C-alpha positions as CSV (number, residue, x, y, z in Angstrom):
1,M,57.7,58.0,22.9
2,S,55.6,61.1,22.3
3,S,51.9,61.0,22.8
4,T,51.4,61.8,19.1
5,R,53.4,58.8,17.9
6,R,51.6,56.5,20.4
7,A,48.2,57.6,19.1
8,G,49.3,56.9,15.6
9,L,50.4,53.4,16.4
10,I,47.1,52.7,18.2
11,R,45.1,53.8,15.1
12,A,47.3,51.6,12.8
13,A,46.8,48.6,15.0
14,A,43.0,49.1,15.0
15,L,43.0,49.4,11.2
16,I,44.9,46.2,10.8
17,G,42.5,44.4,13.2
18,S,39.5,45.6,11.3
19,L,40.9,44.4,8.0
20,T,41.7,41.0,9.5
21,L,38.2,40.6,10.7
22,A,36.7,41.7,7.3
23,V,38.5,39.1,5.3
24,P,36.6,36.0,6.7
25,A,33.4,38.0,6.6
26,L,33.9,38.6,2.9
27,A,34.8,35.0,2.3
28,Q,31.6,33.8,4.1
29,S,29.4,36.2,2.0
30,E,30.7,34.9,-1.4
31,P,27.8,33.2,-3.3
32,R,28.0,29.4,-3.6
33,P,28.0,28.0,-7.1
34,P,24.5,26.8,-8.2
35,M,23.8,23.1,-7.7
36,R,23.8,21.2,-11.0
37,T,20.9,18.7,-11.1
38,I,18.7,16.9,-13.6
39,V,15.1,15.9,-13.0
40,M,13.5,13.1,-15.0
41,Q,10.1,11.4,-15.0
42,G,9.9,7.6,-15.6
43,T,6.9,5.4,-16.4
44,A,6.5,1.7,-16.6
45,E,3.7,-0.9,-17.1
46,V,3.8,-4.5,-16.0
47,A,1.4,-6.9,-17.8
48,V,-0.2,-9.5,-15.4
49,T,-2.7,-12.3,-15.8
50,P,-5.1,-12.7,-12.8
51,D,-4.8,-15.9,-10.8
52,L,-7.2,-15.3,-8.0
53,A,-11.0,-14.6,-8.0
54,V,-13.0,-13.2,-5.1
55,F,-16.8,-13.0,-5.0
56,Q,-19.7,-12.8,-2.5
57,A,-22.4,-15.5,-2.4
58,G,-25.5,-14.9,-0.3
59,T,-28.7,-16.7,0.7
60,L,-32.0,-15.2,1.8
61,S,-34.8,-17.0,3.5
62,R,-38.3,-15.8,4.6
63,A,-40.6,-17.3,7.2
64,R,-43.4,-16.5,9.6
65,T,-41.1,-16.4,12.7
66,A,-37.5,-15.3,13.2
67,R,-36.5,-18.8,14.3
68,E,-38.0,-20.4,11.2
69,A,-36.3,-17.9,8.9
70,M,-32.9,-18.4,10.6
71,D,-33.3,-22.2,10.5
72,A,-34.2,-22.2,6.9
73,N,-31.4,-19.9,6.0
74,S,-28.9,-22.1,7.9
75,R,-30.0,-25.2,6.0
76,T,-29.5,-23.4,2.7
77,M,-26.2,-22.0,3.6
78,R,-24.9,-25.4,4.7
79,A,-25.8,-26.7,1.3
80,V,-24.0,-23.8,-0.4
81,L,-20.9,-24.4,1.7
82,D,-20.9,-28.1,0.8
83,A,-21.3,-27.2,-2.9
84,L,-18.3,-24.8,-2.7
85,R,-16.1,-27.5,-1.1
86,Q,-17.1,-30.0,-3.7
87,A,-16.0,-27.4,-6.4
88,G,-12.6,-27.5,-4.8
89,V,-12.7,-24.2,-2.8
90,E,-10.5,-24.5,0.2
91,E,-11.9,-24.1,3.7
92,R,-9.5,-21.2,4.4
93,D,-11.0,-19.3,1.4
94,I,-14.6,-19.3,2.6
95,A,-15.6,-16.7,5.3
96,T,-18.8,-15.2,6.5
97,S,-18.9,-11.5,5.7
98,A,-22.5,-10.6,6.7
99,L,-25.5,-11.9,8.7
100,S,-28.9,-10.3,8.9
101,L,-32.3,-10.8,10.3
102,Q,-35.1,-8.3,9.6
103,P,-38.8,-8.2,10.1
104,T,-41.1,-8.0,7.1
105,I,-43.5,-5.1,7.8
106,E,-46.8,-4.3,6.1
107,Y,-49.3,-1.5,6.6
108,A,-53.0,-2.3,6.8
109,R,-55.2,-0.6,4.3
110,G,-56.6,2.7,5.6
111,T,-54.3,2.9,8.6
112,N,-50.7,3.8,9.2
113,R,-50.2,1.1,11.8
114,P,-47.3,-1.3,10.9
115,R,-47.7,-5.0,11.2
116,V,-45.0,-7.6,11.3
117,T,-45.9,-10.4,8.9
118,G,-42.7,-12.4,8.9
119,Y,-38.9,-12.3,9.0
120,A,-36.1,-12.4,6.4
121,A,-32.8,-14.0,7.3
122,G,-29.7,-13.4,5.2
123,H,-26.1,-14.8,5.1
124,T,-23.3,-13.7,2.9
125,L,-20.0,-15.4,2.2
126,T,-16.8,-14.0,0.8
127,V,-15.2,-16.7,-1.4
128,R,-11.7,-16.9,-2.9
129,V,-11.0,-19.2,-5.7
130,R,-7.2,-19.7,-6.3
131,D,-7.6,-22.0,-9.3
132,L,-9.5,-20.0,-11.9
133,A,-10.2,-23.2,-13.8
134,K,-12.6,-24.0,-11.0
135,L,-14.3,-20.6,-10.8
136,G,-17.2,-21.3,-13.2
137,D,-18.0,-24.6,-11.5
138,A,-17.9,-22.9,-8.1
139,L,-20.3,-20.2,-9.2
140,D,-22.7,-22.8,-10.8
141,R,-22.7,-25.1,-7.8
142,A,-23.3,-22.2,-5.3
143,V,-26.4,-21.0,-7.2
144,E,-27.7,-24.5,-7.7
145,A,-27.3,-25.2,-4.0
146,G,-29.5,-22.2,-3.1
147,A,-27.4,-19.0,-3.3
148,T,-29.9,-16.3,-4.3
149,E,-27.2,-13.6,-4.9
150,V,-23.7,-13.7,-6.4
151,Q,-22.0,-10.4,-6.7
152,G,-18.7,-8.4,-6.5
153,L,-16.7,-10.8,-8.6
154,Q,-13.1,-9.5,-8.9
155,L,-10.2,-11.0,-10.8
156,T,-6.8,-10.1,-9.2
157,L,-3.4,-11.5,-8.2
158,A,-2.4,-13.5,-5.2
159,D,1.0,-11.6,-5.3
160,M,-0.3,-8.2,-6.4
161,Q,2.1,-6.3,-4.1
162,K,5.1,-8.0,-5.7
163,R,4.0,-7.0,-9.2
164,I,3.2,-3.4,-8.1
165,D,6.8,-3.2,-6.7
166,E,8.1,-4.5,-10.0
167,A,6.3,-1.6,-11.8
168,R,7.9,0.9,-9.4
169,V,11.4,-0.4,-9.9
170,A,10.9,-0.4,-13.7
171,A,9.6,3.2,-13.6
172,V,12.8,4.4,-11.7
173,Q,15.0,2.5,-14.2
174,D,13.1,4.2,-17.0
175,A,13.8,7.6,-15.5
176,K,17.5,6.8,-15.0
177,R,17.9,5.5,-18.5
178,K,16.5,8.8,-20.0
179,A,18.6,10.9,-17.6
180,E,21.8,9.1,-18.6
181,I,21.2,9.6,-22.3
182,L,20.6,13.4,-21.9
183,V,23.4,14.0,-19.5
184,G,25.9,11.8,-21.4
185,A,25.1,13.8,-24.6
186,A,26.0,17.0,-22.6
187,G,29.4,15.6,-21.5
188,A,28.5,14.9,-17.8
189,R,27.4,12.0,-15.6
190,I,24.6,11.6,-13.1
191,G,25.7,11.5,-9.5
192,P,23.9,10.6,-6.3
193,V,20.1,10.6,-6.2
194,R,18.7,13.8,-4.5
195,S,15.0,12.8,-4.4
196,V,12.5,10.2,-5.6
197,Q,8.8,10.9,-5.8
198,E,5.9,8.6,-6.8
199,H,3.1,10.6,-8.3
200,S,0.4,8.3,-7.2
201,A,-0.1,4.7,-6.1
202,P,0.5,2.4,-9.1
203,Q,-2.7,2.1,-11.3
204,R,-3.9,-1.3,-11.8
205,Q,-6.8,-2.4,-14.0
206,A,-8.9,-5.0,-12.3
207,E,-12.2,-6.5,-13.4
208,A,-15.2,-6.1,-11.1
209,Y,-18.6,-7.6,-12.0
210,G,-21.9,-6.5,-10.5
211,S,-24.7,-8.5,-9.0
212,T,-25.5,-11.5,-11.1
213,P,-28.4,-13.4,-9.4
214,Q,-29.0,-15.5,-12.4
215,I,-25.4,-16.4,-13.1
216,A,-26.2,-20.1,-13.4
217,L,-29.2,-22.4,-13.8
218,S,-29.7,-26.0,-12.6
219,N,-28.2,-28.6,-15.0
220,S,-26.4,-25.8,-17.0
221,A,-22.8,-25.9,-18.0
222,P,-20.3,-24.2,-15.7
223,V,-20.2,-20.4,-16.2
224,P,-17.3,-19.4,-18.6
225,V,-15.0,-16.7,-17.1
226,A,-12.4,-14.9,-19.3
227,T,-9.5,-13.7,-17.2
228,G,-7.8,-11.5,-19.8
229,E,-4.7,-9.5,-19.1
230,R,-4.3,-6.5,-16.7
231,M,-1.7,-3.7,-16.7
232,I,-0.1,-2.2,-13.6
233,R,1.2,1.3,-14.3
234,S,3.7,3.3,-12.1
235,T,5.0,6.9,-12.6
236,V,7.9,8.5,-10.7
237,T,10.0,11.6,-10.7
238,V,13.7,11.3,-9.8
239,S,16.4,14.0,-9.5
240,W,20.2,13.5,-9.5
241,D,23.3,15.6,-8.9
242,L,25.5,16.1,-12.0
243,V,29.2,15.3,-11.9
244,D,31.9,15.9,-14.6
C-alpha cells in the first residue's frame, strides 16, 4: 500500500472517531424540557373555645424585720393555697413562680444617707384552672384569703397543639383543592408534591388580662368570666408537579 493511500485511510479513521465522539456530546447539551409545576397558597381557620385558664396570684407582706415579713407572708400564702384548693383547683396546677424579700429604704431629711425601715416579702403563684366554671370562684377566694395581686389571666386550650395542627392540615387541603380545580380545568392533573412552606406559625387569638388587684371583694359574688370563641389561623404555600 502506498504511503499516500495509507495517509488517506488514517485521516478518514480520525474523522469517523471525531464524529462518534461528537454525537453523545451533542445529546448531552440538548436543553431539558421545562418542569411543569403549580404553586398554590392555602389558608384555614379553626374555631376553638378555651377550656383552660392560667393566672398569677401574689401576696405581699411588710414588717420591721425580714423574719417577720417572711413569716407574715407565709401565713397569708398558706391561706391563699387553702382557698384555691377549696375552690377545686388541683394540687398539680398550683406552683410557686416567684419569691422576693427586699428592704424598705428611706432617706432622712436633709441627708442622702439611706436607712432601712423594714422589709417587704412577696410570693407569687402560677395557677391553672381546668374547669372554667370554677374560675370565678377561685379568683374570688384567692383575693378574699389575702392575695394582693391577681394578674396575667389567659384563656387557652389544654390541647392547643392538636388544634394548631388541625389548622395546618386544613390549610394544605385548601391549597390542594384550589390547585386541583385550576389544573383540572386546564386538562391536567397534579402529581407529587415538590415543596410545602408554612409562612408563619399559626396565629391564635388568646385573651390576656392585665393586673386586677381589686378583682373581688369579701362577700361578693364570684367574678363572672366570659370565655368566648378563639380562631386559630394557618397559611401555607404548596407546589406540585403537573402530569397529563
